[in-house]
C-alpha positions as a Markdown table, in Angstrom:
| # | Residue | x | y | z |
|---|---|---|---|---|
| 1 | Met | 80.8 | 89.4 | 116.1 |
| 2 | Lys | 83.9 | 91.5 | 116.5 |
| 3 | Met | 86.0 | 91.9 | 113.3 |
| 4 | Tyr | 89.7 | 92.7 | 113.5 |
| 5 | Thr | 91.6 | 94.3 | 110.7 |
| 6 | Arg | 95.2 | 93.6 | 110.4 |
| 7 | Pro | 97.1 | 96.9 | 109.9 |
| 8 | Met | 99.3 | 97.4 | 106.9 |
| 9 | Leu | 102.5 | 99.2 | 107.0 |
| 10 | Phe | 103.5 | 101.0 | 103.8 |
| 11 | Tyr | 106.8 | 102.8 | 103.4 |
| 12 | Asn | 109.5 | 103.6 | 100.9 |
| 13 | Lys | 113.2 | 104.0 | 100.8 |
| 14 | Val | 114.9 | 106.5 | 98.4 |
| 15 | Phe | 118.6 | 106.5 | 97.6 |
| 16 | Tyr | 121.0 | 107.1 | 94.8 |
| 17 | Gln | 123.1 | 104.4 | 93.1 |
| 18 | Asn | 125.2 | 104.6 | 89.9 |
| 19 | Gly | 123.7 | 108.0 | 89.0 |
| 20 | Lys | 120.1 | 106.8 | 89.3 |
| 21 | Lys | 117.5 | 107.7 | 91.9 |
| 22 | Ile | 116.1 | 104.4 | 93.3 |
| 23 | Thr | 112.8 | 104.3 | 95.1 |
| 24 | Lys | 111.8 | 101.0 | 96.8 |
| 25 | Glu | 108.2 | 100.6 | 98.0 |
| 26 | Tyr | 107.4 | 98.1 | 100.9 |
| 27 | Ala | 104.3 | 96.7 | 102.4 |
| 28 | Asn | 104.6 | 95.0 | 105.8 |
| 29 | Tyr | 108.4 | 94.9 | 105.4 |
| 30 | Lys | 108.2 | 93.1 | 102.0 |
| 31 | Leu | 109.4 | 94.7 | 98.8 |
| 32 | Ser | 106.4 | 95.3 | 96.6 |
| 33 | Cys | 108.1 | 97.2 | 93.7 |
| 34 | Tyr | 110.9 | 99.6 | 92.9 |
| 35 | Tyr | 111.6 | 102.4 | 90.5 |
| 36 | Glu | 114.8 | 103.6 | 88.8 |
| 37 | Glu | 114.9 | 107.3 | 87.7 |
| 38 | Glu | 117.6 | 108.8 | 85.6 |
| 39 | Ile | 118.0 | 112.0 | 83.6 |
| 40 | Leu | 119.9 | 111.8 | 80.2 |
| 41 | Glu | 120.3 | 115.2 | 78.6 |
| 42 | Arg | 116.7 | 116.0 | 77.5 |
| 43 | Phe | 115.0 | 112.9 | 78.8 |
| 44 | Lys | 113.8 | 111.9 | 82.3 |
| 45 | Ile | 113.4 | 108.1 | 82.3 |
| 46 | Val | 111.6 | 106.1 | 85.0 |
| 47 | Arg | 111.4 | 102.4 | 85.0 |
| 48 | Gly | 109.2 | 100.4 | 87.4 |
| 49 | Phe | 110.0 | 96.8 | 88.4 |
| 50 | Gly | 108.0 | 94.3 | 90.4 |
| 51 | Ala | 109.4 | 92.5 | 93.5 |
| 52 | Asp | 110.6 | 89.7 | 91.2 |
| 53 | Gly | 112.6 | 92.2 | 89.1 |
| 54 | Gly | 110.3 | 92.1 | 86.1 |
| 55 | Leu | 109.9 | 95.4 | 84.2 |
| 56 | Phe | 106.2 | 96.6 | 84.4 |
| 57 | His | 106.3 | 100.3 | 83.6 |
| 58 | Thr | 108.4 | 102.7 | 81.6 |
| 59 | Glu | 107.9 | 106.4 | 81.5 |
| 60 | Val | 109.9 | 108.9 | 79.4 |
| 61 | Thr | 109.5 | 112.6 | 79.8 |
| 62 | Tyr | 110.8 | 114.8 | 77.1 |
| 63 | Leu | 112.5 | 118.1 | 78.2 |
| 64 | Asp | 113.0 | 121.2 | 76.1 |
| 65 | Ser | 116.3 | 123.2 | 76.0 |
| 66 | Asn | 115.4 | 124.9 | 79.3 |
| 67 | Gly | 114.7 | 121.6 | 81.1 |
| 68 | Lys | 110.9 | 122.0 | 81.1 |
| 69 | Pro | 108.8 | 119.0 | 80.2 |
| 70 | Tyr | 106.7 | 119.2 | 77.1 |
| 71 | Met | 105.7 | 115.6 | 76.3 |
| 72 | Asn | 105.4 | 112.2 | 78.1 |
| 73 | Phe | 105.6 | 108.6 | 76.9 |
| 74 | Thr | 104.2 | 105.9 | 79.1 |
| 75 | Gln | 104.4 | 102.1 | 78.5 |
| 76 | Val | 102.8 | 99.6 | 80.8 |
| 77 | Asn | 103.1 | 95.9 | 80.6 |
| 78 | Val | 99.5 | 94.6 | 81.0 |
| 79 | Asn | 98.9 | 91.3 | 82.9 |
| 80 | Asn | 98.3 | 89.3 | 79.7 |
| 81 | Gly | 101.7 | 90.1 | 78.4 |
| 82 | Thr | 100.7 | 92.9 | 76.0 |
| 83 | Leu | 102.0 | 96.5 | 76.1 |
| 84 | Asp | 99.8 | 99.6 | 76.6 |
| 85 | Ala | 101.6 | 102.7 | 75.4 |
| 86 | Cys | 100.7 | 106.3 | 74.7 |
| 87 | Tyr | 102.1 | 109.8 | 74.4 |
| 88 | Arg | 100.6 | 112.8 | 76.1 |
| 89 | Arg | 101.4 | 116.5 | 75.8 |
| 90 | Ile | 102.4 | 118.6 | 78.9 |
| 91 | Asn | 101.4 | 122.2 | 79.1 |
| 92 | Lys | 103.3 | 125.1 | 80.6 |
| 93 | Leu | 101.7 | 124.5 | 84.0 |
| 94 | Gly | 103.0 | 120.9 | 84.0 |
| 95 | Gln | 99.5 | 119.4 | 83.4 |
| 96 | His | 99.2 | 116.3 | 81.1 |
| 97 | Ser | 96.7 | 116.3 | 78.3 |
| 98 | Tyr | 93.6 | 114.1 | 78.7 |
| 99 | Gln | 94.0 | 112.7 | 75.2 |
| 100 | Gly | 96.6 | 110.1 | 74.6 |
| 101 | Tyr | 98.4 | 109.9 | 71.2 |
| 102 | Lys | 99.6 | 106.8 | 69.4 |
| 103 | Asp | 103.0 | 108.1 | 68.4 |
| 104 | Phe | 105.5 | 110.9 | 68.9 |
| 105 | Tyr | 104.6 | 112.8 | 65.6 |
| 106 | Thr | 100.8 | 113.1 | 66.2 |
| 107 | Cys | 101.4 | 114.1 | 69.8 |
| 108 | Tyr | 104.1 | 116.7 | 69.0 |
| 109 | Phe | 102.0 | 118.4 | 66.3 |
| 110 | Glu | 98.8 | 117.7 | 68.2 |
| 111 | Ile | 97.1 | 116.0 | 65.2 |
| 112 | Lys | 93.5 | 115.1 | 66.1 |
| 113 | Pro | 92.1 | 111.7 | 64.9 |
| 114 | Asn | 89.4 | 111.9 | 62.2 |
């Protein structure tokens, strides 16, 4: 028996609108999701939206006075309607910590749980 696999076409469009970078991702010519990215003084904010326009992802990267990232906050809307959120440290090489922290304070001062 011969099996045929239907090919999938994935692509994205990137453009700027109202001071925000917009990235739209498509699968077989249908919008699957899109992201809005903006930089406000010492924060880089990325919001992810589904094809229906519902917010599913928010990411805030904290920047120091030189514009270098030092911490990241990520919040994901889980399928059951709850939020999954954590903070992570970013080292000088731009690598994120493996450990997630529950709040800004414990992440900034790198307080380890007991």
